[in-house]
N, CA, C and O atoms as a GROMACS GRO file, in nm:
protein
  588
    1MET      N    1  -8.551  21.413   9.750
    1MET     CA    2  -8.579  21.370   9.662
    1MET      C    3  -8.501  21.290   9.633
    1MET      O    4  -8.383  21.319   9.655
    2GLU      N    5  -8.530  21.163   9.576
    2GLU     CA    6  -8.344  21.034   9.525
    2GLU      C    7  -8.315  21.075   9.386
    2GLU      O    8  -8.397  21.108   9.300
    3ALA      N    9  -8.178  21.068   9.375
    3ALA     CA   10  -8.086  21.098   9.268
    3ALA      C   11  -8.169  21.051   9.187
    3ALA      O   12  -8.253  20.975   9.236
    4PRO      N   13  -8.175  21.080   9.025
    4PRO     CA   14  -8.207  20.959   8.911
    4PRO      C   15  -8.058  20.882   8.878
    4PRO      O   16  -7.945  20.932   8.875
    5LEU      N   17  -8.099  20.749   8.858
    5LEU     CA   18  -8.042  20.644   8.888
    5LEU      C   19  -7.918  20.658   8.760
    5LEU      O   20  -7.938  20.758   8.690
    6ALA      N   21  -7.793  20.576   8.718
    6ALA     CA   22  -7.745  20.679   8.603
    6ALA      C   23  -7.683  20.520   8.530
    6ALA      O   24  -7.654  20.409   8.576
    7SER      N   25  -7.684  20.589   8.386
    7SER     CA   26  -7.692  20.444   8.292
    7SER      C   27  -7.636  20.377   8.284
    7SER      O   28  -7.535  20.426   8.334
    8ALA      N   29  -7.600  20.235   8.241
    8ALA     CA   30  -7.468  20.217   8.173
    8ALA      C   31  -7.303  20.307   8.154
    8ALA      O   32  -7.182  20.295   8.175
    9VAL      N   33  -7.390  20.385   8.109
    9VAL     CA   34  -7.256  20.438   8.032
    9VAL      C   35  -7.187  20.584   8.115
    9VAL      O   36  -7.080  20.635   8.082
   10THR      N   37  -7.276  20.633   8.230
   10THR     CA   38  -7.238  20.747   8.297
   10THR      C   39  -7.214  20.665   8.450
   10THR      O   40  -7.148  20.717   8.540
   11GLU      N   41  -7.262  20.566   8.459
   11GLU     CA   42  -7.239  20.508   8.607
   11GLU      C   43  -7.072  20.569   8.663
   11GLU      O   44  -7.047  20.639   8.761
   12ILE      N   45  -6.980  20.513   8.564
   12ILE     CA   46  -6.833  20.535   8.620
   12ILE      C   47  -6.826  20.693   8.498
   12ILE      O   48  -6.827  20.697   8.375
   13PRO      N   49  -6.820  20.797   8.593
   13PRO     CA   50  -6.818  20.913   8.537
   13PRO      C   51  -6.663  20.935   8.419
   13PRO      O   52  -6.555  20.877   8.435
   14PRO      N   53  -6.689  21.010   8.332
   14PRO     CA   54  -6.578  21.031   8.200
   14PRO      C   55  -6.472  21.069   8.298
   14PRO      O   56  -6.481  21.078   8.420
   15ALA      N   57  -6.354  21.093   8.208
   15ALA     CA   58  -6.229  21.115   8.274
   15ALA      C   59  -6.200  21.208   8.286
   15ALA      O   60  -6.198  21.251   8.170
   16PRO      N   61  -6.153  21.335   8.388
   16PRO     CA   62  -6.118  21.458   8.328
   16PRO      C   63  -6.060  21.475   8.180
   16PRO      O   64  -6.014  21.394   8.101
   17ALA      N   65  -6.080  21.600   8.175
   17ALA     CA   66  -6.026  21.646   7.992
   17ALA      C   67  -5.851  21.635   7.970
   17ALA      O   68  -5.780  21.622   7.871
   18ALA      N   69  -5.823  21.647   8.123
   18ALA     CA   70  -5.644  21.653   8.083
   18ALA      C   71  -5.620  21.477   8.068
   18ALA      O   72  -5.549  21.415   7.989
   19ALA      N   73  -5.689  21.439   8.151
   19ALA     CA   74  -5.648  21.257   8.144
   19ALA      C   75  -5.666  21.185   8.042
   19ALA      O   76  -5.599  21.085   8.020
   20THR      N   77  -5.816  21.252   7.921
   20THR     CA   78  -5.862  21.231   7.818
   20THR      C   79  -5.746  21.255   7.732
   20THR      O   80  -5.700  21.178   7.648
   21ILE      N   81  -5.704  21.372   7.764
   21ILE     CA   82  -5.600  21.425   7.644
   21ILE      C   83  -5.472  21.330   7.680
   21ILE      O   84  -5.408  21.312   7.577
   22GLU      N   85  -5.423  21.274   7.772
   22GLU     CA   86  -5.342  21.228   7.809
   22GLU      C   87  -5.314  21.088   7.733
   22GLU      O   88  -5.216  21.054   7.666
   23HIS      N   89  -5.458  21.002   7.770
   23HIS     CA   90  -5.475  20.859   7.722
   23HIS      C   91  -5.509  20.875   7.573
   23HIS      O   92  -5.517  20.754   7.551
   24PHE      N   93  -5.533  20.926   7.465
   24PHE     CA   94  -5.550  20.942   7.371
   24PHE      C   95  -5.437  20.980   7.269
   24PHE      O   96  -5.409  20.930   7.161
   25SER      N   97  -5.378  21.089   7.342
   25SER     CA   98  -5.227  21.105   7.272
   25SER      C   99  -5.141  20.998   7.315
   25SER      O  100  -5.042  20.993   7.242
   26LYS      N  101  -5.142  20.920   7.396
   26LYS     CA  102  -5.075  20.802   7.400
   26LYS      C  103  -5.077  20.727   7.331
   26LYS      O  104  -4.981  20.672   7.275
   27LEU      N  105  -5.232  20.700   7.316
   27LEU     CA  106  -5.311  20.545   7.247
   27LEU      C  107  -5.210  20.586   7.105
   27LEU      O  108  -5.101  20.535   7.079
   28LEU      N  109  -5.284  20.696   7.022
   28LEU     CA  110  -5.258  20.693   6.910
   28LEU      C  111  -5.097  20.716   6.850
   28LEU      O  112  -5.076  20.746   6.732
   29GLY      N  113  -4.990  20.696   6.951
   29GLY     CA  114  -4.882  20.682   6.972
   29GLY      C  115  -4.827  20.545   6.943
   29GLY      O  116  -4.711  20.514   6.914
   30TYR      N  117  -4.961  20.450   6.961
   30TYR     CA  118  -4.947  20.280   6.915
   30TYR      C  119  -4.998  20.248   6.811
   30TYR      O  120  -4.950  20.156   6.744
   31GLU      N  121  -5.120  20.322   6.769
   31GLU     CA  122  -5.175  20.284   6.678
   31GLU      C  123  -5.207  20.403   6.573
   31GLU      O  124  -5.222  20.524   6.591
   32THR      N  125  -5.213  20.335   6.474
   32THR     CA  126  -5.287  20.422   6.325
   32THR      C  127  -5.441  20.328   6.306
   32THR      O  128  -5.496  20.250   6.384
   33ASP      N  129  -5.489  20.383   6.134
   33ASP     CA  130  -5.592  20.269   6.132
   33ASP      C  131  -5.613  20.273   5.982
   33ASP      O  132  -5.532  20.335   5.914
   34CYS      N  133  -5.710  20.214   5.927
   34CYS     CA  134  -5.697  20.184   5.776
   34CYS      C  135  -5.667  20.264   5.695
   34CYS      O  136  -5.591  20.265   5.598
   35TRP      N  137  -5.768  20.371   5.763
   35TRP     CA  138  -5.805  20.460   5.654
   35TRP      C  139  -5.689  20.575   5.643
   35TRP      O  140  -5.706  20.648   5.545
   36ASP      N  141  -5.582  20.603   5.718
   36ASP     CA  142  -5.481  20.670   5.728
   36ASP      C  143  -5.388  20.620   5.653
   36ASP      O  144  -5.320  20.687   5.575
   37VAL      N  145  -5.375  20.488   5.672
   37VAL     CA  146  -5.286  20.458   5.595
   37VAL      C  147  -5.316  20.460   5.438
   37VAL      O  148  -5.232  20.516   5.368
   38TYR      N  149  -5.442  20.397   5.367
   38TYR     CA  150  -5.453  20.450   5.274
   38TYR      C  151  -5.475  20.566   5.202
   38TYR      O  152  -5.464  20.573   5.080
   39VAL      N  153  -5.516  20.685   5.295
   39VAL     CA  154  -5.459  20.796   5.316
   39VAL      C  155  -5.345  20.875   5.256
   39VAL      O  156  -5.357  20.974   5.184
   40ALA      N  157  -5.236  20.818   5.296
   40ALA     CA  158  -5.117  20.839   5.339
   40ALA      C  159  -5.040  20.815   5.176
   40ALA      O  160  -4.961  20.891   5.120
   41THR      N  161  -5.089  20.696   5.133
   41THR     CA  162  -5.073  20.593   5.022
   41THR      C  163  -5.096  20.680   4.924
   41THR      O  164  -5.019  20.738   4.848
   42GLU      N  165  -5.233  20.681   4.936
   42GLU     CA  166  -5.248  20.795   4.811
   42GLU      C  167  -5.218  20.912   4.825
   42GLU      O  168  -5.237  20.973   4.720
   43ALA      N  169  -5.172  20.986   4.920
   43ALA     CA  170  -5.147  21.084   4.823
   43ALA      C  171  -4.990  21.098   4.855
   43ALA      O  172  -4.930  21.193   4.907
   44ASN      N  173  -4.941  20.975   4.810
   44ASN     CA  174  -4.781  20.983   4.805
   44ASN      C  175  -4.734  21.028   4.915
   44ASN      O  176  -4.654  21.120   4.897
   45GLU      N  177  -4.754  20.998   5.031
   45GLU     CA  178  -4.668  21.082   5.167
   45GLU      C  179  -4.624  20.934   5.240
   45GLU      O  180  -4.654  20.935   5.359
   46VAL      N  181  -4.567  20.822   5.201
   46VAL     CA  182  -4.548  20.689   5.271
   46VAL      C  183  -4.418  20.720   5.387
   46VAL      O  184  -4.296  20.707   5.370
   47ASP      N  185  -4.475  20.753   5.477
   47ASP     CA  186  -4.318  20.767   5.527
   47ASP      C  187  -4.284  20.653   5.663
   47ASP      O  188  -4.237  20.680   5.774
   48PHE      N  189  -4.319  20.545   5.617
   48PHE     CA  190  -4.365  20.463   5.692
   48PHE      C  191  -4.365  20.313   5.618
   48PHE      O  192  -4.424  20.297   5.512
   49VAL      N  193  -4.294  20.207   5.684
   49VAL     CA  194  -4.284  20.043   5.632
   49VAL      C  195  -4.443  19.986   5.689
   49VAL      O  196  -4.497  19.974   5.799
   50LEU      N  197  -4.476  19.965   5.570
   50LEU     CA  198  -4.634  19.842   5.570
   50LEU      C  199  -4.568  19.725   5.593
   50LEU      O  200  -4.512  19.672   5.497
   51LEU      N  201  -4.560  19.645   5.759
   51LEU     CA  202  -4.552  19.506   5.707
   51LEU      C  203  -4.680  19.417   5.732
   51LEU      O  204  -4.759  19.449   5.821
   52ASP      N  205  -4.695  19.333   5.672
   52ASP     CA  206  -4.806  19.234   5.671
   52ASP      C  207  -4.727  19.109   5.733
   52ASP      O  208  -4.622  19.053   5.700
   53VAL      N  209  -4.813  19.088   5.829
   53VAL     CA  210  -4.708  19.030   5.941
   53VAL      C  211  -4.795  18.870   5.963
   53VAL      O  212  -4.791  18.803   6.067
   54ARG      N  213  -4.861  18.838   5.850
   54ARG     CA  214  -4.969  18.713   5.880
   54ARG      C  215  -4.868  18.629   5.781
   54ARG      O  216  -4.764  18.677   5.736
   55ALA      N  217  -4.918  18.490   5.754
   55ALA     CA  218  -4.858  18.410   5.705
   55ALA      C  219  -4.818  18.420   5.566
   55ALA      O  220  -4.888  18.507   5.513
   56PRO      N  221  -4.718  18.357   5.466
   56PRO     CA  222  -4.680  18.392   5.343
   56PRO      C  223  -4.814  18.382   5.236
   56PRO      O  224  -4.843  18.459   5.145
   57GLU      N  225  -4.888  18.250   5.285
   57GLU     CA  226  -4.986  18.238   5.187
   57GLU      C  227  -5.115  18.296   5.229
   57GLU      O  228  -5.219  18.258   5.175
   58ASP      N  229  -5.115  18.393   5.327
   58ASP     CA  230  -5.216  18.465   5.360
   58ASP      C  231  -5.197  18.572   5.262
   58ASP      O  232  -5.268  18.631   5.180
   59TYR      N  233  -5.051  18.577   5.305
   59TYR     CA  234  -5.061  18.718   5.209
   59TYR      C  235  -5.052  18.773   5.081
   59TYR      O  236  -5.062  18.890   5.042
   60LEU      N  237  -5.020  18.617   4.996
   60LEU     CA  238  -5.010  18.592   4.875
   60LEU      C  239  -5.169  18.587   4.794
   60LEU      O  240  -5.191  18.608   4.675
   61ALA      N  241  -5.275  18.550   4.911
   61ALA     CA  242  -5.419  18.539   4.915
   61ALA      C  243  -5.461  18.684   4.843
   61ALA      O  244  -5.502  18.704   4.729
   62GLY      N  245  -5.438  18.767   4.942
   62GLY     CA  246  -5.472  18.932   4.972
   62GLY      C  247  -5.403  18.959   5.067
   62GLY      O  248  -5.388  18.905   5.176
   63HIS      N  249  -5.322  19.127   4.976
   63HIS     CA  250  -5.260  19.163   5.143
   63HIS      C  251  -5.305  19.322   5.103
   63HIS      O  252  -5.390  19.346   5.017
   64ILE      N  253  -5.248  19.403   5.165
   64ILE     CA  254  -5.300  19.564   5.150
   64ILE      C  255  -5.156  19.585   5.050
   64ILE      O  256  -5.042  19.539   5.057
   65PRO      N  257  -5.218  19.668   4.964
   65PRO     CA  258  -5.110  19.727   4.841
   65PRO      C  259  -4.985  19.846   4.871
   65PRO      O  260  -5.010  19.963   4.899
   66GLY      N  261  -4.840  19.783   4.857
   66GLY     CA  262  -4.765  19.801   4.917
   66GLY      C  263  -4.681  19.784   5.026
   66GLY      O  264  -4.579  19.846   5.057
   67ALA      N  265  -4.767  19.644   5.111
   67ALA     CA  266  -4.739  19.601   5.224
   67ALA      C  267  -4.616  19.529   5.218
   67ALA      O  268  -4.629  19.464   5.114
   68ILE      N  269  -4.518  19.505   5.260
   68ILE     CA  270  -4.411  19.364   5.214
   68ILE      C  271  -4.477  19.314   5.328
   68ILE      O  272  -4.527  19.375   5.422
   69SER      N  273  -4.466  19.152   5.296
   69SER     CA  274  -4.479  19.016   5.360
   69SER      C  275  -4.348  19.035   5.463
   69SER      O  276  -4.233  19.035   5.420
   70MET      N  277  -4.379  19.050   5.595
   70MET     CA  278  -4.254  18.950   5.693
   70MET      C  279  -4.345  18.896   5.817
   70MET      O  280  -4.384  18.966   5.909
   71PRO      N  281  -4.371  18.763   5.802
   71PRO     CA  282  -4.439  18.726   5.890
   71PRO      C  283  -4.390  18.745   6.049
   71PRO      O  284  -4.283  18.804   6.056
   72ARG      N  285  -4.426  18.720   6.131
   72ARG     CA  286  -4.389  18.806   6.283
   72ARG      C  287  -4.272  18.751   6.309
   72ARG      O  288  -4.191  18.828   6.361
   73ARG      N  289  -4.236  18.638   6.288
   73ARG     CA  290  -4.140  18.532   6.321
   73ARG      C  291  -4.030  18.517   6.303
   73ARG      O  292  -3.944  18.449   6.358
   74LYS      N  293  -4.031  18.637   6.158
   74LYS     CA  294  -3.916  18.665   6.111
   74LYS      C  295  -3.860  18.822   6.114
   74LYS      O  296  -3.767  18.871   6.050
   75ILE      N  297  -3.923  18.866   6.182
   75ILE     CA  298  -3.881  19.005   6.257
   75ILE      C  299  -3.757  18.980   6.369
   75ILE      O  300  -3.786  18.938   6.482
   76ILE      N  301  -3.620  19.007   6.333
   76ILE     CA  302  -3.518  19.033   6.316
   76ILE      C  303  -3.463  19.098   6.318
   76ILE      O  304  -3.532  19.183   6.261
   77ALA      N  305  -3.314  19.179   6.354
   77ALA     CA  306  -3.216  19.289   6.326
   77ALA      C  307  -3.181  19.250   6.197
   77ALA      O  308  -3.162  19.342   6.116
   78SER      N  309  -3.158  19.065   6.135
   78SER     CA  310  -3.097  19.071   6.026
   78SER      C  311  -3.179  19.132   5.932
   78SER      O  312  -3.135  19.207   5.845
   79LYS      N  313  -3.260  19.112   5.942
   79LYS     CA  314  -3.477  19.121   5.843
   79LYS      C  315  -3.496  19.250   5.819
   79LYS      O  316  -3.556  19.293   5.721
   80ILE      N  317  -3.430  19.336   5.934
   80ILE     CA  318  -3.492  19.487   5.913
   80ILE      C  319  -3.353  19.560   5.891
   80ILE      O  320  -3.378  19.658   5.820
   81ARG      N  321  -3.247  19.555   5.914
   81ARG     CA  322  -3.120  19.586   5.876
   81ARG      C  323  -3.091  19.668   5.786
   81ARG      O  324  -2.994  19.744   5.794
   82ALA      N  325  -3.181  19.664   5.676
   82ALA     CA  326  -3.165  19.732   5.552
   82ALA      C  327  -3.245  19.895   5.522
   82ALA      O  328  -3.254  19.974   5.428
   83TRP      N  329  -3.296  19.884   5.676
   83TRP     CA  330  -3.393  20.005   5.685
   83TRP      C  331  -3.278  20.067   5.778
   83TRP      O  332  -3.175  20.018   5.824
   84PRO      N  333  -3.339  20.198   5.788
   84PRO     CA  334  -3.228  20.315   5.835
   84PRO      C  335  -3.323  20.278   6.000
   84PRO      O  336  -3.438  20.238   6.016
   85ASP      N  337  -3.240  20.307   6.078
   85ASP     CA  338  -3.297  20.289   6.270
   85ASP      C  339  -3.426  20.417   6.278
   85ASP      O  340  -3.495  20.379   6.372
   86ASP      N  341  -3.460  20.490   6.247
   86ASP     CA  342  -3.569  20.587   6.270
   86ASP      C  343  -3.680  20.554   6.161
   86ASP      O  344  -3.765  20.639   6.135
   87THR      N  345  -3.678  20.434   6.100
   87THR     CA  346  -3.764  20.413   6.016
   87THR      C  347  -3.923  20.348   6.103
   87THR      O  348  -3.931  20.250   6.177
   88VAL      N  349  -4.003  20.419   6.072
   88VAL     CA  350  -4.155  20.374   6.059
   88VAL      C  351  -4.204  20.272   6.077
   88VAL      O  352  -4.290  20.259   5.990
   89PHE      N  353  -4.201  20.160   6.160
   89PHE     CA  354  -4.299  20.056   6.074
   89PHE      C  355  -4.457  20.066   6.104
   89PHE      O  356  -4.506  20.138   6.191
   90VAL      N  357  -4.518  19.993   6.030
   90VAL     CA  358  -4.676  20.008   6.043
   90VAL      C  359  -4.707  19.868   6.016
   90VAL      O  360  -4.690  19.837   5.898
   91VAL      N  361  -4.766  19.738   6.126
   91VAL     CA  362  -4.765  19.633   6.161
   91VAL      C  363  -4.918  19.583   6.134
   91VAL      O  364  -5.005  19.634   6.205
   92TYR      N  365  -4.958  19.481   6.031
   92TYR     CA  366  -5.117  19.438   6.039
   92TYR      C  367  -5.136  19.338   6.010
   92TYR      O  368  -5.095  19.310   5.897
   93CYS      N  369  -5.212  19.217   6.093
   93CYS     CA  370  -5.229  19.111   6.051
   93CYS      C  371  -5.375  19.058   6.022
   93CYS      O  372  -5.430  19.150   5.962
   94SER      N  373  -5.480  18.935   6.040
   94SER     CA  374  -5.569  19.002   5.969
   94SER      C  375  -5.668  19.052   6.014
   94SER      O  376  -5.733  19.121   5.935
   95GLY      N  377  -5.703  19.043   6.113
   95GLY     CA  378  -5.786  19.133   6.201
   95GLY      C  379  -5.782  19.178   6.371
   95GLY      O  380  -5.683  19.151   6.438
   96PRO      N  381  -5.929  19.264   6.444
   96PRO     CA  382  -5.890  19.189   6.567
   96PRO      C  383  -5.931  19.110   6.648
   96PRO      O  384  -5.972  19.117   6.764
   97HIS      N  385  -5.911  19.005   6.547
   97HIS     CA  386  -5.964  18.881   6.645
   97HIS      C  387  -5.799  18.813   6.661
   97HIS      O  388  -5.790  18.698   6.706
   98CYS      N  389  -5.674  18.887   6.624
   98CYS     CA  390  -5.554  18.853   6.579
   98CYS      C  391  -5.444  18.945   6.669
   98CYS      O  392  -5.431  19.067   6.678
   99ASN      N  393  -5.381  18.847   6.721
   99ASN     CA  394  -5.280  18.989   6.812
   99ASN      C  395  -5.127  18.946   6.750
   99ASN      O  396  -5.026  18.968   6.817
  100GLY      N  397  -5.122  18.886   6.625
  100GLY     CA  398  -4.967  18.909   6.545
  100GLY      C  399  -4.959  18.999   6.509
  100GLY      O  400  -4.858  18.975   6.443
  101ALA      N  401  -4.982  19.113   6.486
  101ALA     CA  402  -4.928  19.248   6.490
  101ALA      C  403  -4.898  19.276   6.631
  101ALA      O  404  -4.783  19.312   6.655
  102ASP      N  405  -4.976  19.267   6.723
  102ASP     CA  406  -4.931  19.322   6.900
  102ASP      C  407  -4.788  19.236   6.899
  102ASP      O  408  -4.683  19.296   6.923
  103LYS      N  409  -4.787  19.114   6.874
  103LYS     CA  410  -4.647  19.029   6.881
  103LYS      C  411  -4.522  19.090   6.785
  103LYS      O  412  -4.403  19.082   6.816
  104ALA      N  413  -4.582  19.161   6.648
  104ALA     CA  414  -4.486  19.158   6.557
  104ALA      C  415  -4.435  19.351   6.650
  104ALA      O  416  -4.325  19.381   6.694
  105ALA      N  417  -4.518  19.410   6.648
  105ALA     CA  418  -4.466  19.532   6.724
  105ALA      C  419  -4.398  19.490   6.824
  105ALA      O  420  -4.281  19.527   6.836
  106LEU      N  421  -4.447  19.418   6.900
  106LEU     CA  422  -4.333  19.421   7.012
  106LEU      C  423  -4.173  19.372   7.005
  106LEU      O  424  -4.084  19.406   7.083
  107ALA      N  425  -4.162  19.280   6.886
  107ALA     CA  426  -4.029  19.234   6.844
  107ALA      C  427  -3.967  19.369   6.749
  107ALA      O  428  -3.846  19.394   6.745
  108LEU      N  429  -4.051  19.432   6.691
  108LEU     CA  430  -3.994  19.563   6.674
  108LEU      C  431  -3.971  19.646   6.729
  108LEU      O  432  -3.901  19.727   6.668
  109ALA      N  433  -4.010  19.681   6.872
  109ALA     CA  434  -3.975  19.751   6.937
  109ALA      C  435  -3.857  19.686   7.072
  109ALA      O  436  -3.808  19.749   7.166
  110ARG      N  437  -3.848  19.604   7.050
  110ARG     CA  438  -3.724  19.505   7.074
  110ARG      C  439  -3.634  19.528   7.063
  110ARG      O  440  -3.544  19.553   7.144
  111LEU      N  441  -3.642  19.524   6.915
  111LEU     CA  442  -3.543  19.584   6.850
  111LEU      C  443  -3.460  19.720   6.870
  111LEU      O  444  -3.341  19.722   6.840
  112GLY      N  445  -3.522  19.828   6.919
  112GLY     CA  446  -3.559  19.954   6.950
  112GLY      C  447  -3.571  20.046   6.794
  112GLY      O  448  -3.519  20.152   6.760
  113ARG      N  449  -3.706  19.909   6.691
  113ARG     CA  450  -3.731  20.003   6.590
  113ARG      C  451  -3.851  20.096   6.673
  113ARG      O  452  -3.887  20.077   6.790
  114PRO      N  453  -3.902  20.200   6.579
  114PRO     CA  454  -4.017  20.249   6.594
  114PRO      C  455  -4.139  20.194   6.549
  114PRO      O  456  -4.118  20.109   6.463
  115VAL      N  457  -4.259  20.211   6.574
  115VAL     CA  458  -4.384  20.106   6.577
  115VAL      C  459  -4.532  20.133   6.617
  115VAL      O  460  -4.578  20.143   6.731
  116LYS      N  461  -4.605  20.144   6.481
  116LYS     CA  462  -4.717  20.129   6.470
  116LYS      C  463  -4.804  20.010   6.494
  116LYS      O  464  -4.763  19.904   6.449
  117ILE      N  465  -4.917  20.011   6.556
  117ILE     CA  466  -5.024  19.860   6.469
  117ILE      C  467  -5.123  19.953   6.412
  117ILE      O  468  -5.156  20.056   6.471
  118MET      N  469  -5.165  19.921   6.310
  118MET     CA  470  -5.306  19.969   6.226
  118MET      C  471  -5.358  19.821   6.242
  118MET      O  472  -5.330  19.713   6.190
  119ILE      N  473  -5.481  19.885   6.373
  119ILE     CA  474  -5.613  19.862   6.415
  119ILE      C  475  -5.679  19.823   6.233
  119ILE      O  476  -5.688  19.875   6.121
  120GLY      N  477  -5.712  19.697   6.308
  120GLY     CA  478  -5.825  19.635   6.231
  120GLY      C  479  -5.736  19.538   6.106
  120GLY      O  480  -5.777  19.451   6.030
  121GLY      N  481  -5.617  19.589   6.122
  121GLY     CA  482  -5.589  19.479   5.968
  121GLY      C  483  -5.630  19.506   5.862
  121GLY      O  484  -5.655  19.614   5.808
  122ALA      N  485  -5.641  19.318   5.804
  122ALA     CA  486  -5.685  19.326   5.623
  122ALA      C  487  -5.815  19.374   5.653
  122ALA      O  488  -5.854  19.478   5.600
  123ILE      N  489  -5.924  19.276   5.778
  123ILE     CA  490  -6.010  19.268   5.784
  123ILE      C  491  -6.079  19.440   5.774
  123ILE      O  492  -6.168  19.467   5.692
  124GLY      N  493  -6.028  19.531   5.860
  124GLY     CA  494  -6.061  19.663   5.859
  124GLY      C  495  -6.051  19.732   5.735
  124GLY      O  496  -6.119  19.826   5.694
  125TRP      N  497  -5.945  19.667   5.675
  125TRP     CA  498  -5.930  19.737   5.514
  125TRP      C  499  -5.982  19.730   5.403
  125TRP      O  500  -5.960  19.806   5.310
  126VAL      N  501  -6.098  19.583   5.406
  126VAL     CA  502  -6.189  19.556   5.351
  126VAL      C  503  -6.288  19.598   5.384
  126VAL      O  504  -6.358  19.643   5.293
  127ASP      N  505  -6.333  19.603   5.495
  127ASP     CA  506  -6.418  19.677   5.592
  127ASP      C  507  -6.438  19.844   5.522
  127ASP      O  508  -6.547  19.876   5.474
  128ASP      N  509  -6.371  19.900   5.524
  128ASP     CA  510  -6.353  20.011   5.502
  128ASP      C  511  -6.380  20.042   5.365
  128ASP      O  512  -6.420  20.154   5.336
  129GLY      N  513  -6.362  19.947   5.271
  129GLY     CA  514  -6.438  19.970   5.120
  129GLY      C  515  -6.289  19.887   5.039
  129GLY      O  516  -6.280  19.830   4.931
  130LEU      N  517  -6.227  19.903   5.106
  130LEU     CA  518  -6.075  19.920   5.035
  130LEU      C  519  -6.040  19.765   4.946
  130LEU      O  520  -6.111  19.664   4.952
  131ALA      N  521  -5.929  19.780   4.875
  131ALA     CA  522  -5.922  19.670   4.809
  131ALA      C  523  -5.807  19.572   4.839
  131ALA      O  524  -5.711  19.647   4.858
  132LEU      N  525  -5.778  19.487   4.849
  132LEU     CA  526  -5.708  19.398   4.887
  132LEU      C  527  -5.622  19.346   4.685
  132LEU      O  528  -5.671  19.348   4.572
  133VAL      N  529  -5.455  19.301   4.751
  133VAL     CA  530  -5.374  19.279   4.613
  133VAL      C  531  -5.387  19.176   4.654
  133VAL      O  532  -5.413  19.156   4.773
  134SER      N  533  -5.367  19.051   4.537
  134SER     CA  534  -5.288  18.933   4.545
  134SER      C  535  -5.192  18.931   4.491
  134SER      O  536  -5.164  19.031   4.425
  135GLY      N  537  -5.084  18.802   4.494
  135GLY     CA  538  -4.994  18.780   4.467
  135GLY      C  539  -4.876  18.803   4.538
  135GLY      O  540  -4.898  18.794   4.659
  136ASP      N  541  -4.690  18.846   4.493
  136ASP     CA  542  -4.655  18.842   4.496
  136ASP      C  543  -4.576  18.960   4.497
  136ASP      O  544  -4.467  18.955   4.440
  137GLU      N  545  -4.610  19.062   4.550
  137GLU     CA  546  -4.558  19.195   4.478
  137GLU      C  547  -4.395  19.222   4.548
  137GLU      O  548  -4.335  19.198   4.653
  138PRO      N  549  -4.374  19.284   4.426
  138PRO     CA  550  -4.259  19.324   4.490
  138PRO      C  551  -4.174  19.426   4.619
  138PRO      O  552  -4.193  19.547   4.625
  139GLY      N  553  -4.082  19.354   4.715
  139GLY     CA  554  -4.057  19.402   4.787
  139GLY      C  555  -4.092  19.323   4.905
  139GLY      O  556  -4.066  19.356   5.020
  140SER      N  557  -4.167  19.191   4.859
  140SER     CA  558  -4.210  19.096   4.969
  140SER      C  559  -4.091  18.979   5.018
  140SER      O  560  -3.973  19.016   5.012
  141LEU      N  561  -4.108  18.901   5.046
  141LEU     CA  562  -4.064  18.836   5.076
  141LEU      C  563  -4.092  18.686   5.021
  141LEU      O  564  -4.196  18.630   5.056
  142PRO      N  565  -3.983  18.606   4.918
  142PRO     CA  566  -4.074  18.526   4.824
  142PRO      C  567  -4.126  18.399   4.941
  142PRO      O  568  -4.093  18.412   5.059
  143LEU      N  569  -4.179  18.322   4.911
  143LEU     CA  570  -4.234  18.193   4.986
  143LEU      C  571  -4.106  18.134   5.037
  143LEU      O  572  -4.078  18.151   5.155
  144ASP      N  573  -4.011  18.057   4.946
  144ASP     CA  574  -3.926  18.031   5.041
  144ASP      C  575  -3.838  18.040   5.109
  144ASP      O  576  -3.756  17.957   5.151
  145GLU      N  577  -3.859  18.199   5.130
  145GLU     CA  578  -3.762  18.260   5.229
  145GLU      C  579  -3.805  18.311   5.362
  145GLU      O  580  -3.729  18.331   5.456
  146ALA      N  581  -3.938  18.329   5.361
  146ALA     CA  582  -4.058  18.324   5.456
  146ALA      C  583  -4.103  18.215   5.521
  146ALA      O  584  -4.176  18.212   5.619
  147ALA      N  585  -4.063  18.137   5.469
  147ALA     CA  586  -4.080  18.043   5.563
  147ALA      C  587  -4.020  17.997   5.684
  147ALA      O  588  -4.068  17.901   5.744
   0.00000   0.00000   0.00000
């Protein structure tokens, strides 16, 4: 009797449970999502600094409440010195089509700072039914300083 054909899903079998635990534990050390950021913010449990790493004009047009504008090319030691060394940074850009958050996370890690990417970015935030705010919120870099 011939064995049934495997679907495209099971053609490559799933990894063993131990390997799966290791993989996703590591992955979650690198990223968070929009909803977790929202829940932490709403519960006043913000133990991280949220950085919008897009261009300043994109930040002004609409950003996540509480986010600080810091375009990824501005992530240098002198700009982040104000925060203690153990501050966790969460970075986001436009969305899954943008690698600005990856580049920002790399820059922060190279400065020895703990960092996670907020997957989905600004588009993911809106897709989750959450509102962006516009304008130059307190704590963000003024346009002339961010340029």
